ZADREN-139430 format. One line per 2 residues: number of its first residue (from 1); their letters; for each residue x, y, z of N, C-alpha, C, CB. Coordinates in nm, 2 decimals, padded with zeros to 4 digits, m for minus. Glycine has a CB too. Example, Ala and Ser with C-alpha at 12.3 -4.5 7.8 and 13.67 -1.06 7.14 Angstrom:
<sites>
1 = AS = 01.32:m00.57:00.78:01.23:m00.45:00.78:01.32:m00.33:00.78:01.13:m00.45:00.90 | 01.28:m00.22:00.71:01.37:m00.11:00.71:01.29:00.00:00.79:01.41:m00.06:00.57
</sites>
This chain:
<sites>
1 = MS = 17.09:06.90:m01.59:16.99:06.99:m01.65:16.88:06.90:m01.70:17.05:07.08:m01.76 | 16.76:06.94:m01.67:16.64:06.85:m01.72:16.62:06.87:m01.87:16.52:06.89:m01.64
3 = DT = 16.54:06.78:m01.92:16.51:06.79:m02.06:16.43:06.91:m02.10:16.43:06.66:m02.11 | 16.34:06.95:m02.01:16.27:07.07:m02.03:16.36:07.20:m02.02:16.15:07.09:m01.93
5 = AE = 16.45:07.20:m01.93:16.54:07.31:m01.92:16.63:07.32:m02.04:16.63:07.30:m01.79 | 16.67:07.21:m02.10:16.75:07.21:m02.22:16.67:07.26:m02.34:16.81:07.07:m02.25
7 = KT = 16.55:07.22:m02.35:16.46:07.26:m02.45:16.43:07.41:m02.44:16.32:07.19:m02.45 | 16.41:07.46:m02.32:16.39:07.60:m02.30:16.51:07.68:m02.34:16.35:07.63:m02.15
9 = EA = 16.63:07.64:m02.30:16.75:07.71:m02.33:16.77:07.71:m02.48:16.87:07.65:m02.26 | 16.75:07.60:m02.55:16.76:07.59:m02.69:16.67:07.69:m02.76:16.74:07.45:m02.74
11 = LQ = 16.54:07.69:m02.71:16.44:07.78:m02.78:16.48:07.93:m02.75:16.30:07.75:m02.72 | 16.53:07.96:m02.63:16.57:08.09:m02.60:16.68:08.14:m02.70:16.62:08.11:m02.46
13 = HA = 16.78:08.05:m02.72:16.88:08.09:m02.82:16.83:08.10:m02.96:17.00:07.98:m02.81 | 16.74:08.01:m02.99:16.68:08.02:m03.13:16.60:08.15:m03.14:16.59:07.90:m03.15
15 = MV = 16.53:08.19:m03.03:16.45:08.31:m03.04:16.54:08.43:m03.06:16.37:08.33:m02.91 | 16.66:08.44:m03.00:16.75:08.55:m03.02:16.80:08.55:m03.16:16.87:08.54:m02.92
17 = EQ = 16.83:08.43:m03.21:16.88:08.42:m03.35:16.77:08.47:m03.45:16.92:08.28:m03.39 | 16.65:08.43:m03.42:16.54:08.47:m03.51:16.51:08.61:m03.50:16.41:08.39:m03.48
19 = LM = 16.51:08.67:m03.39:16.49:08.81:m03.37:16.60:08.90:m03.44:16.48:08.86:m03.23 | 16.72:08.85:m03.44:16.83:08.91:m03.51:16.80:08.90:m03.66:16.97:08.85:m03.48
21 = AV = 16.75:08.79:m03.71:16.71:08.77:m03.85:16.60:08.87:m03.89:16.67:08.63:m03.88 | 16.50:08.89:m03.80:16.40:08.98:m03.83:16.45:09.12:m03.84:16.29:08.98:m03.72
23 = IA = 16.54:09.16:m03.75:16.60:09.29:m03.76:16.68:09.31:m03.89:16.70:09.32:m03.64 | 16.75:09.20:m03.94:16.82:09.21:m04.06:16.73:09.21:m04.19:16.92:09.09:m04.07
25 = AP = 16.62:09.15:m04.18:16.53:09.14:m04.29:16.38:09.16:m04.25:16.54:09.00:m04.36 | 16.35:09.29:m04.21:16.22:09.31:m04.15:16.10:09.29:m04.25:16.21:09.45:m04.10
27 = DD = 16.12:09.29:m04.37:16.01:09.27:m04.47:16.00:09.13:m04.52:16.03:09.36:m04.59 | 16.08:09.04:m04.47:16.08:08.90:m04.52:15.98:08.82:m04.44:16.22:08.83:m04.50
29 = ED = 15.87:08.78:m04.50:15.76:08.70:m04.44:15.81:08.57:m04.39:15.65:08.69:m04.53 | 15.90:08.50:m04.46:15.94:08.37:m04.41:16.02:08.38:m04.28:16.03:08.30:m04.52
31 = VA = 16.10:08.48:m04.27:16.18:08.51:m04.15:16.08:08.54:m04.04:16.28:08.63:m04.17 | 15.98:08.62:m04.06:15.88:08.65:m03.96:15.81:08.53:m03.92:15.78:08.76:m04.01
33 = RA = 15.77:08.44:m04.01:15.70:08.32:m03.97:15.79:08.23:m03.89:15.66:08.24:m04.10 | 15.92:08.22:m03.92:16.01:08.13:m03.85:16.02:08.19:m03.70:16.15:08.12:m03.92
35 = AD = 16.04:08.32:m03.69:16.05:08.38:m03.56:15.92:08.36:m03.48:16.08:08.53:m03.57 | 15.81:08.37:m03.54:15.68:08.35:m03.48:15.67:08.21:m03.42:15.56:08.38:m03.57
37 = AV = 15.71:08.11:m03.50:15.70:07.97:m03.46:15.79:07.95:m03.34:15.75:07.88:m03.57 | 15.91:08.01:m03.33:16.00:07.99:m03.22:15.94:08.05:m03.09:16.14:08.05:m03.25
39 = VR = 15.88:08.17:m03.11:15.82:08.24:m02.99:15.70:08.16:m02.94:15.78:08.39:m03.03 | 15.62:08.11:m03.03:15.50:08.03:m02.99:15.55:07.90:m02.92:15.42:08.00:m03.11
41 = DL = 15.65:07.83:m02.97:15.70:07.71:m02.91:15.75:07.74:m02.77:15.81:07.65:m03.00 | 15.83:07.85:m02.76:15.88:07.88:m02.63:15.77:07.92:m02.53:15.98:08.00:m02.64
43 = DA = 15.68:08.00:m02.58:15.56:08.03:m02.49:15.49:07.91:m02.44:15.46:08.12:m02.57 | 15.46:07.82:m02.53:15.39:07.69:m02.49:15.47:07.61:m02.39:15.36:07.61:m02.62
45 = LL = 15.60:07.61:m02.41:15.69:07.53:m02.32:15.69:07.60:m02.18:15.83:07.52:m02.37 | 15.70:07.73:m02.18:15.70:07.80:m02.05:15.57:07.80:m01.98:15.74:07.95:m02.07
47 = RA = 15.46:07.80:m02.05:15.33:07.79:m01.99:15.30:07.65:m01.93:15.22:07.82:m02.09 | 15.37:07.55:m01.99:15.35:07.41:m01.94:15.43:07.38:m01.81:15.39:07.31:m02.05
49 = EP = 15.53:07.47:m01.79:15.61:07.45:m01.67:15.54:07.48:m01.54:15.74:07.53:m01.68 | 15.56:07.41:m01.44:15.49:07.44:m01.31:15.55:07.58:m01.26:15.51:07.33:m01.20
51 = TP = 15.46:07.66:m01.20:15.50:07.79:m01.15:15.58:07.76:m01.01:15.38:07.88:m01.13 | 15.68:07.84:m00.99:15.75:07.83:m00.86:15.67:07.87:m00.74:15.88:07.91:m00.86
53 = AA = 15.69:07.81:m00.63:15.61:07.84:m00.51:15.65:07.98:m00.47:15.64:07.74:m00.39 | 15.55:08.05:m00.42:15.57:08.19:m00.37:15.64:08.20:m00.24:15.44:08.27:m00.37
</sites>
């Protein structure tokens, strides 16, 4: 597994955990910020990956 694939998988798992935390504490701004950071990191990583050939 490539380094990028490992980072992507780790961020995907972190995103699930953060979204569960948001569900558990929807009014907690710190939880929301942490979830936002994970989503932004994952988005940036996925945008940097080359697109598969059609």
